C-alpha positions as CSV (number, residue, x, y, z in Angstrom):
1,M,206.2,-152.9,25.1
2,K,203.2,-151.0,23.9
3,N,204.0,-148.0,26.0
4,W,207.6,-148.0,24.8
5,L,206.5,-148.0,21.1
6,S,204.0,-145.2,21.8
7,K,206.8,-143.1,23.4
8,K,209.1,-143.8,20.4
9,F,206.5,-142.7,17.8
10,A,205.7,-139.6,19.9
11,D,209.4,-138.6,19.9
12,L,209.5,-139.1,16.1
13,R,206.4,-137.0,15.6
14,A,207.9,-134.2,17.8
15,K,211.1,-134.2,15.7
16,R,209.2,-134.1,12.4
17,L,210.2,-131.3,10.1
18,E,207.8,-128.4,9.9
19,L,207.3,-128.3,6.2
20,P,205.4,-125.5,4.5
21,P,201.9,-126.3,3.3
22,P,201.7,-127.7,-0.3
23,P,201.0,-125.1,-3.0
24,P,197.4,-124.8,-4.2
25,G,196.5,-126.9,-7.2
26,P,195.1,-125.7,-10.4
27,P,191.7,-124.0,-10.2
28,P,188.8,-126.5,-10.6
29,F,186.7,-126.6,-13.8
30,L,183.6,-124.6,-13.4
31,G,180.6,-126.5,-14.4
32,G,178.0,-129.1,-13.5
33,S,174.6,-128.6,-11.9
34,A,175.7,-129.5,-8.3
35,T,175.6,-127.1,-5.5
36,T,179.4,-126.9,-5.3
37,G,179.5,-126.0,-9.1
38,R,177.3,-122.9,-8.6
39,A,179.2,-121.9,-5.5
40,R,182.4,-121.9,-7.5
41,Q,180.7,-119.9,-10.2
42,L,179.8,-117.2,-7.7
43,A,183.3,-117.3,-6.4
44,A,184.5,-116.5,-10.0
45,Y,183.4,-112.9,-9.4
46,Q,186.9,-111.6,-9.7
47,G,189.3,-110.5,-12.4
48,W,187.9,-110.0,-15.8
49,V,184.7,-111.8,-14.8
50,F,184.1,-109.1,-12.2
51,A,184.8,-106.4,-14.7
52,A,182.4,-107.8,-17.3
53,V,179.6,-108.9,-14.9
54,S,179.6,-105.7,-12.8
55,T,179.4,-103.6,-16.0
56,I,176.4,-105.5,-17.2
57,A,174.7,-105.5,-13.8
58,R,175.3,-101.8,-13.3
59,R,173.7,-100.9,-16.6
60,M,170.7,-103.3,-16.2
61,A,170.0,-101.9,-12.7
62,G,169.9,-98.4,-14.0
63,V,167.4,-98.8,-17.0
64,P,164.0,-97.4,-16.0
65,L,161.1,-99.8,-15.8
66,K,157.6,-98.6,-16.7
67,L,154.1,-100.0,-16.5
68,H,151.7,-99.8,-19.5
69,Q,148.1,-100.6,-20.1
70,A,146.9,-102.7,-23.0
71,Q,146.3,-99.5,-25.0
72,G,149.9,-98.5,-24.6
73,L,149.2,-95.8,-22.1
74,E,151.8,-95.5,-19.3
75,V,150.6,-96.1,-15.7
76,A,152.2,-93.7,-13.3
77,A,151.0,-95.2,-10.0
78,H,150.4,-98.8,-9.2
79,P,151.1,-101.3,-6.4
80,V,153.5,-103.3,-8.6
81,L,155.6,-100.2,-9.2
82,D,155.8,-99.6,-5.5
83,L,156.8,-103.2,-5.0
84,L,159.5,-103.0,-7.6
85,A,160.8,-99.7,-6.2
86,R,161.1,-101.1,-2.7
87,P,160.9,-104.9,-2.9
88,N,161.8,-105.6,0.8
89,P,162.9,-103.8,3.9
90,L,166.6,-104.5,3.1
91,N,166.9,-103.8,-0.6
92,T,165.9,-101.0,-3.0
93,G,164.7,-101.8,-6.5
94,R,168.1,-101.1,-8.1
95,E,169.9,-103.3,-5.5
96,L,167.5,-106.2,-6.2
97,R,168.1,-105.9,-10.0
98,Y,171.8,-105.6,-9.5
99,T,171.9,-108.7,-7.4
100,L,169.7,-110.6,-9.8
101,A,172.0,-109.6,-12.7
102,L,175.1,-110.9,-10.8
103,H,173.4,-114.2,-10.0
104,L,172.2,-114.6,-13.6
105,E,175.5,-113.8,-15.2
106,L,177.6,-116.0,-12.9
107,T,175.4,-119.0,-12.6
108,G,172.9,-118.6,-15.4
109,M,170.0,-118.6,-12.9
110,A,168.4,-116.1,-10.5
111,F,165.5,-116.7,-8.1
112,V,163.2,-114.2,-6.4
113,L,160.9,-115.4,-3.5
114,V,157.5,-113.7,-3.6
115,L,155.9,-113.2,-0.2
116,N,152.2,-112.4,-0.3
117,N,150.2,-110.3,2.1
118,A,146.9,-111.3,3.8
119,L,145.0,-110.4,0.6
120,G,147.1,-112.8,-1.5
121,R,148.9,-109.9,-3.3
122,P,152.8,-109.8,-3.5
123,A,154.1,-107.8,-0.6
124,E,157.9,-108.5,-0.7
125,L,160.5,-109.8,-3.1
126,W,163.6,-111.5,-1.8
127,P,166.6,-112.8,-3.9
128,L,167.6,-116.4,-3.2
129,N,171.2,-117.5,-3.5
130,P,171.6,-119.9,-6.5
131,A,174.4,-121.7,-4.7
132,D,171.8,-122.9,-2.2
133,L,169.7,-124.6,-4.9
134,I,169.7,-128.4,-4.4
135,E,167.4,-129.4,-7.2
136,I,164.5,-128.4,-9.4
137,T,161.8,-131.1,-9.4
138,T,159.8,-131.8,-12.5
139,G,156.3,-133.3,-13.1
140,A,155.3,-136.5,-14.8
141,D,154.2,-134.8,-18.0
142,T,153.9,-131.5,-19.8
143,R,150.8,-130.4,-17.9
144,Q,153.0,-129.5,-14.9
145,P,156.6,-129.3,-16.1
146,L,157.9,-127.9,-12.8
147,T,156.7,-129.0,-9.4
148,G,159.1,-127.3,-7.0
149,F,162.4,-125.9,-6.1
150,V,164.5,-127.4,-3.2
151,F,167.0,-125.1,-1.5
152,N,169.4,-125.6,1.3
153,G,167.9,-123.5,4.1
154,P,169.3,-122.4,7.5
155,G,171.1,-125.1,9.4
156,G,171.3,-127.3,6.3
157,K,167.6,-127.9,6.3
158,R,166.0,-128.6,3.0
159,T,163.4,-126.0,2.1
160,G,160.9,-126.5,-0.7
161,Y,159.1,-123.8,-2.7
162,R,156.2,-124.1,-5.1
163,P,156.7,-122.6,-8.6
164,S,154.1,-120.0,-7.8
165,E,156.2,-118.8,-4.9
166,L,159.3,-118.0,-7.1
167,L,160.2,-115.9,-10.1
168,Y,162.8,-117.9,-12.0
169,F,165.1,-116.1,-14.4
170,R,167.6,-118.1,-16.4
171,H,169.8,-118.1,-19.5
172,P,168.4,-120.8,-21.7
173,S,170.6,-123.9,-21.8
174,P,171.3,-126.1,-24.9
175,S,171.3,-129.2,-22.7
176,S,168.4,-128.6,-20.3
177,L,164.9,-127.0,-20.4
178,V,165.0,-126.6,-16.6
179,Y,168.4,-125.4,-15.5
180,G,170.1,-122.3,-16.8
181,A,173.4,-122.0,-18.6
182,S,176.2,-119.9,-17.0
183,P,178.2,-117.7,-19.4
184,I,181.4,-118.4,-17.3
185,E,180.7,-122.1,-17.7
186,A,181.1,-121.8,-21.4
187,M,184.5,-120.1,-20.9
188,A,185.6,-122.1,-17.9
189,H,189.0,-122.9,-19.3
190,A,189.7,-119.2,-20.0
191,F,188.7,-118.4,-16.4
192,D,190.9,-121.2,-15.0
193,I,193.9,-120.0,-17.0
194,D,193.2,-116.4,-16.0
195,L,193.1,-117.3,-12.4
196,A,196.3,-119.4,-12.7
197,V,198.0,-116.5,-14.4
198,R,197.1,-114.0,-11.7
199,I,198.2,-116.4,-8.9
200,Y,201.5,-117.0,-10.7
201,Q,202.1,-113.3,-11.2
202,R,201.3,-112.6,-7.6
203,N,203.8,-115.3,-6.5
204,F,206.3,-114.1,-9.0
205,F,206.3,-110.6,-7.6
206,R,206.5,-112.1,-4.1
207,N,209.8,-113.5,-5.2
208,S,208.2,-116.8,-6.0
209,A,209.9,-118.4,-2.9
210,R,213.2,-118.1,-4.9
211,P,216.3,-116.0,-3.8
212,E,217.9,-113.5,-6.1
213,V,221.4,-114.9,-5.4
214,V,222.9,-118.0,-4.0
215,L,226.0,-117.9,-1.7
216,S,227.9,-121.2,-1.8
217,T,231.1,-122.5,-0.4
218,D,232.9,-125.9,-0.2
219,Q,233.4,-125.5,3.5
220,R,230.8,-126.7,6.0
221,L,229.2,-123.9,7.9
222,T,227.5,-124.0,11.2
223,E,224.0,-122.5,11.6
224,D,225.4,-119.5,13.4
225,E,228.1,-118.9,10.8
226,A,225.5,-119.1,7.9
227,R,223.3,-116.7,9.7
228,R,226.2,-114.3,10.2
229,V,227.1,-114.4,6.5
230,L,223.5,-113.7,5.5
231,T,223.2,-110.8,7.9
232,R,226.4,-109.2,6.6
233,W,225.3,-109.7,3.0
234,R,221.9,-108.0,3.7
235,Q,223.6,-105.1,5.5
236,K,226.0,-104.6,2.6
237,H,223.7,-105.0,-0.4
238,Q,220.0,-104.7,0.6
239,G,218.1,-101.5,-0.2
240,L,218.4,-98.7,-2.8
241,A,221.3,-97.0,-0.9
242,H,223.6,-100.0,-1.6
243,V,222.8,-100.7,-5.2
244,F,225.8,-101.5,-7.4
245,E,228.2,-101.5,-4.5
246,P,231.2,-103.9,-4.9
247,T,231.8,-106.7,-2.4
248,V,234.6,-108.9,-1.2
249,L,233.9,-112.6,-0.5
250,D,236.2,-114.6,1.7
251,G,236.2,-118.0,3.1
252,G,235.7,-119.6,-0.3
253,L,232.3,-118.0,-0.8
254,K,230.8,-117.7,-4.3
255,A,227.8,-115.6,-5.3
256,T,225.7,-117.0,-8.1
257,P,222.7,-114.9,-9.3
258,L,219.5,-116.8,-10.3
259,A,218.1,-115.6,-13.6
260,Y,214.4,-115.8,-14.5
261,S,213.4,-117.7,-17.5
262,A,211.6,-116.1,-20.5
263,K,208.4,-117.9,-19.7
264,D,208.0,-115.8,-16.5
265,F,207.5,-112.7,-18.7
266,E,205.2,-114.4,-21.4
267,F,202.2,-114.5,-19.1
268,T,201.2,-110.9,-20.2
269,Q,200.2,-112.2,-23.7
270,L,198.3,-115.2,-22.1
271,A,196.5,-112.8,-19.8
272,G,195.4,-110.8,-22.9
273,W,194.0,-114.0,-24.5
274,T,192.0,-114.9,-21.4
275,Q,190.7,-111.3,-21.2
276,D,189.4,-111.4,-24.8
277,N,187.7,-114.8,-24.3
278,I,185.9,-113.8,-21.0
279,L,184.7,-110.5,-22.4
280,A,183.5,-112.2,-25.6
281,A,181.5,-114.7,-23.5
282,Y,179.6,-111.9,-21.9
283,G,179.4,-109.7,-25.0
284,V,181.2,-106.7,-23.3
285,P,183.4,-104.7,-25.7
286,A,186.9,-104.0,-24.4
287,G,186.4,-100.3,-25.1
288,K,183.5,-100.3,-22.6
289,L,186.1,-101.1,-19.8
290,G,188.5,-98.4,-21.1
291,L,190.9,-101.0,-22.5
292,V,191.1,-99.3,-26.0
293,K,193.3,-96.4,-26.5
294,D,192.8,-93.4,-28.8
295,V,189.0,-93.6,-28.7
296,N,187.3,-90.7,-30.5
297,R,183.7,-89.6,-30.2
298,A,182.5,-91.8,-33.1
299,N,184.2,-94.9,-31.7
300,A,182.9,-94.3,-28.2
301,Q,179.4,-93.9,-29.4
302,G,179.7,-97.1,-31.5
303,I,180.9,-99.0,-28.5
304,E,178.0,-97.7,-26.4
305,V,175.5,-98.6,-29.0
306,T,176.9,-102.1,-29.5
307,F,177.1,-102.9,-25.8
308,N,173.5,-101.8,-25.1
309,A,172.0,-103.3,-28.3
310,E,173.8,-106.7,-28.3
311,C,174.4,-107.3,-24.6
312,V,171.9,-105.3,-22.4
313,R,168.8,-105.2,-24.4
314,P,168.4,-109.0,-24.9
315,R,168.9,-109.5,-21.2
316,L,166.2,-106.9,-20.3
317,D,163.8,-108.7,-22.7
318,L,164.3,-111.9,-20.7
319,W,163.5,-110.1,-17.5
320,E,160.4,-108.5,-19.1
321,D,159.1,-111.9,-20.2
322,V,159.4,-113.4,-16.8
323,M,157.7,-110.5,-14.9
324,N,154.9,-110.2,-17.5
325,A,154.3,-113.9,-17.5
326,F,154.5,-114.7,-13.7
327,L,154.3,-111.5,-11.7
328,L,151.8,-109.2,-13.4
329,P,148.9,-111.7,-13.7
330,R,148.6,-111.5,-9.9
331,Y,147.4,-107.9,-10.4
332,G,144.9,-108.7,-13.2
333,Q,144.9,-108.5,-16.9
334,G,145.8,-105.8,-19.4
335,L,149.1,-104.7,-17.9
336,S,152.7,-105.0,-19.1
337,L,156.1,-104.0,-17.8
338,K,158.5,-102.5,-20.3
339,F,162.1,-101.2,-19.8
340,D,163.1,-98.0,-21.6
341,N,165.2,-98.6,-24.6
342,P,168.8,-98.7,-23.3
343,V,170.4,-98.1,-26.8
344,P,171.4,-94.5,-27.1
345,S,170.2,-92.7,-30.2
346,D,172.6,-91.2,-32.8
347,R,171.7,-87.5,-32.5
348,A,173.4,-86.6,-35.7
349,Q,171.7,-89.3,-37.7
350,S,168.3,-88.5,-36.1
351,H,168.7,-84.8,-37.0
352,K,169.6,-85.7,-40.5
353,E,166.6,-88.0,-40.9
354,A,164.2,-85.4,-39.4
355,M,165.5,-82.7,-41.8
356,E,165.0,-85.0,-44.8
357,Q,161.4,-85.8,-43.7
358,L,160.7,-82.1,-43.2
359,D,162.2,-81.1,-46.6
360,R,160.0,-83.8,-48.4
361,G,156.9,-82.8,-46.6
362,A,156.6,-86.2,-44.8
363,L,156.7,-84.5,-41.4
364,T,155.4,-81.2,-40.1
365,I,157.1,-79.0,-37.6
366,N,154.6,-79.8,-34.9
367,E,154.9,-83.6,-35.5
368,L,158.7,-83.2,-35.0
369,R,158.2,-81.2,-31.9
370,A,155.8,-83.7,-30.5
371,S,158.3,-86.5,-31.0
372,Q,160.8,-84.4,-28.9
373,G,158.3,-83.8,-26.2
374,R,157.9,-80.1,-27.0
375,P,154.6,-78.1,-27.3
376,P,153.2,-77.3,-30.7
377,V,153.5,-73.9,-32.4
378,A,150.7,-72.0,-34.3
379,W,152.6,-72.1,-37.6
380,G,153.8,-75.7,-37.4
381,D,150.9,-77.7,-38.9
382,A,151.5,-77.0,-42.6
383,P,154.1,-79.1,-44.4
384,Y,157.4,-77.3,-44.8
385,S,158.1,-76.2,-48.3
386,Q,161.7,-75.7,-49.3
387,P,162.5,-72.7,-51.5
388,S,164.1,-73.2,-54.8
389,Q,167.8,-72.7,-55.3
390,Q,167.3,-69.9,-57.7
391,T,164.7,-67.8,-55.8
392,A,164.4,-67.0,-52.1
393,L,160.7,-67.2,-51.1
394,P,159.5,-65.1,-48.2
395,A,158.0,-67.2,-45.4
396,W,154.6,-65.6,-45.9
397,G,154.4,-66.7,-49.5
398,G,155.0,-63.4,-51.2
399,A,156.6,-62.8,-54.6
400,P,160.1,-64.1,-55.1
401,V,162.9,-61.6,-54.9
402,E,166.2,-62.0,-56.7
403,L,169.5,-61.7,-54.9
404,E,172.8,-60.9,-56.7
405,P,174.0,-64.1,-58.2
406,E,177.5,-63.6,-56.8
407,V,176.1,-63.1,-53.3
408,R,173.9,-66.3,-53.6
409,A,176.9,-68.3,-54.8
410,A,179.2,-67.1,-52.1
411,L,176.7,-67.7,-49.3
412,T,175.8,-71.2,-50.7
413,Q,179.5,-72.2,-50.6
414,A,180.4,-70.6,-47.2
415,W,177.3,-71.1,-45.1
416,P,177.7,-74.9,-44.3
417,R,181.2,-74.1,-42.9
418,L,179.8,-71.3,-40.7
419,E,176.9,-73.5,-39.5
420,G,179.3,-76.2,-38.4
421,R,181.5,-73.7,-36.7
422,Y,178.8,-72.3,-34.5
423,A,176.8,-75.5,-34.0
424,G,175.7,-75.9,-30.4
425,W,176.6,-72.3,-29.5
426,S,174.1,-70.1,-27.7
427,R,172.8,-66.9,-29.5
428,A,174.6,-64.7,-27.0
429,K,177.9,-66.5,-27.6
430,V,177.6,-66.3,-31.4
431,A,176.7,-62.6,-31.1
432,R,179.8,-61.9,-29.0
433,E,182.0,-63.8,-31.4
434,L,180.8,-62.0,-34.5
435,S,181.0,-58.6,-32.7
436,A,184.6,-59.3,-31.8
437,R,185.4,-60.7,-35.2
438,P,183.4,-58.9,-37.9
439,Q,185.8,-60.2,-40.6
440,V,184.1,-63.6,-40.3
441,V,181.1,-62.2,-42.1
442,E,182.9,-59.7,-44.3
443,G,185.1,-62.4,-45.6
444,I,182.3,-64.4,-47.2
445,L,180.8,-61.4,-49.2
446,P,182.0,-61.1,-52.8
447,E,184.0,-58.1,-54.0
448,G,182.4,-55.4,-56.1
449,L,179.5,-54.6,-53.8
450,N,178.9,-50.9,-53.0
451,P,179.6,-50.0,-49.4
452,E,176.0,-49.5,-48.4
453,R,174.9,-52.8,-49.8
454,R,177.9,-54.5,-48.2
455,D,177.0,-53.1,-44.8
456,A,173.4,-54.1,-45.1
457,L,174.2,-57.6,-46.1
458,G,176.7,-57.8,-43.2
459,R,174.1,-56.8,-40.6
460,E,171.6,-59.3,-42.0
461,L,174.1,-62.2,-42.2
462,T,175.2,-61.5,-38.6
463,A,171.5,-61.7,-37.5
464,C,171.0,-64.9,-39.4
465,L,174.1,-66.5,-37.8
466,T,173.0,-65.4,-34.4
467,Q,169.5,-66.9,-34.9
468,G,171.0,-70.2,-36.2
469,L,169.2,-70.0,-39.6
470,N,170.1,-72.5,-42.3
471,I,171.1,-71.4,-45.8
472,T,167.5,-71.7,-47.1
473,Q,166.1,-69.5,-44.3
474,T,169.0,-67.0,-44.7
475,L,168.4,-66.6,-48.4
476,A,164.7,-66.1,-47.8
477,K,165.5,-63.4,-45.2
478,L,167.9,-61.6,-47.4
479,G,165.3,-61.7,-50.2
480,R,162.8,-60.0,-47.9
481,A,165.4,-57.4,-46.9
482,A,166.1,-56.7,-50.5
483,Q,162.4,-56.4,-51.2
484,G,162.1,-53.9,-48.4
485,E,165.0,-51.9,-49.9
486,Q,163.4,-51.9,-53.3
487,S,160.1,-50.7,-52.0
């Protein structure tokens, strides 16, 4: 009896329909402090999360890191700089920082294992996978808040590390002083929806397991007859060469097209909502990813300043604090690591402020040149004195020389336009332009000047434009030229 039942059940199992696997369920919520939670957070490195996190990691890995003494002097050569430049035989310094940024932005935590040499100095730095973290053990009181880190090692073996063996980077969490907070955890719902939208769109463009048309009949067809009808239909209508061709249906066949609902095309708006929320969680402007159209120079510069000031700079400060507190003390006192300022300067604003300080005597030429890393000049230590509007003063402090009022008025009105036109041009290029188009200079001189005076002013103005002089310097030079003519 037992053998007979076994045979019967075996026959039923053999005849069981081969059903397709069930569709995947909705993406799980990203969160918690368990190992599986951090593993899912690392797996979220796709879509808009990938775009935001890779942009942050790429920028953070490229900012130069410098070592300074307590007096502020930069140290050009030091063992810690060599270690950070080549932390281990596998990674470069940029690769290590890129990896740490990825771990930090996905899980809120990043770990670096510090291996010492025989002298007790750090010899290698290795990144540890946050998904392998099992727990962080804490002490009984505040005298030793952290006692160790337990990781899942090779073969599933628990591996413990003392706090002195690791550098622990984390985004502060509002609910824990020990574990870090993942930015994607804060926007987990947005990521879940984004993932579901992308899966739905992929399946939609794969035909969503739905046919475009249904062929139906009241008659009962055998499997061979149904296969023959489908083959003839495909041969007649499949492909671009058979688009819009008419057809004739016989045997009681009816063709019913399947229409897509409006909701199939509404996911684009939902994708835009998830994009905005994920980018906002990381503080990455949409324009940084090229998602904003009609970006001019001013907008692009504003986006760059915002991204580096609000997103990159605070993260670099966190890195500096950890390295200065837990890595540099192993090399003695009086040292500090500092990243270069990633925020680009506004060159136009910096130039305007420098000119205002020069005009008011708050800054000398040599002080300005020193801030630009340029050598001093012999005449640059005295405060700059701006000539008055009525009188052009020679650079050597000679007696003032009056220009024709109509010449002064014409130059004062036209010179800013000419300065803006030739801003950034080389002297040779300006000289070629003025030689080919002398009417540029002739057009700003007032009528009524005698030919000799007009030619002399034209030559002087051409020289001033070629040298890149401003209106004050130009008036002073013309005054000296007029003084020479009078003498």
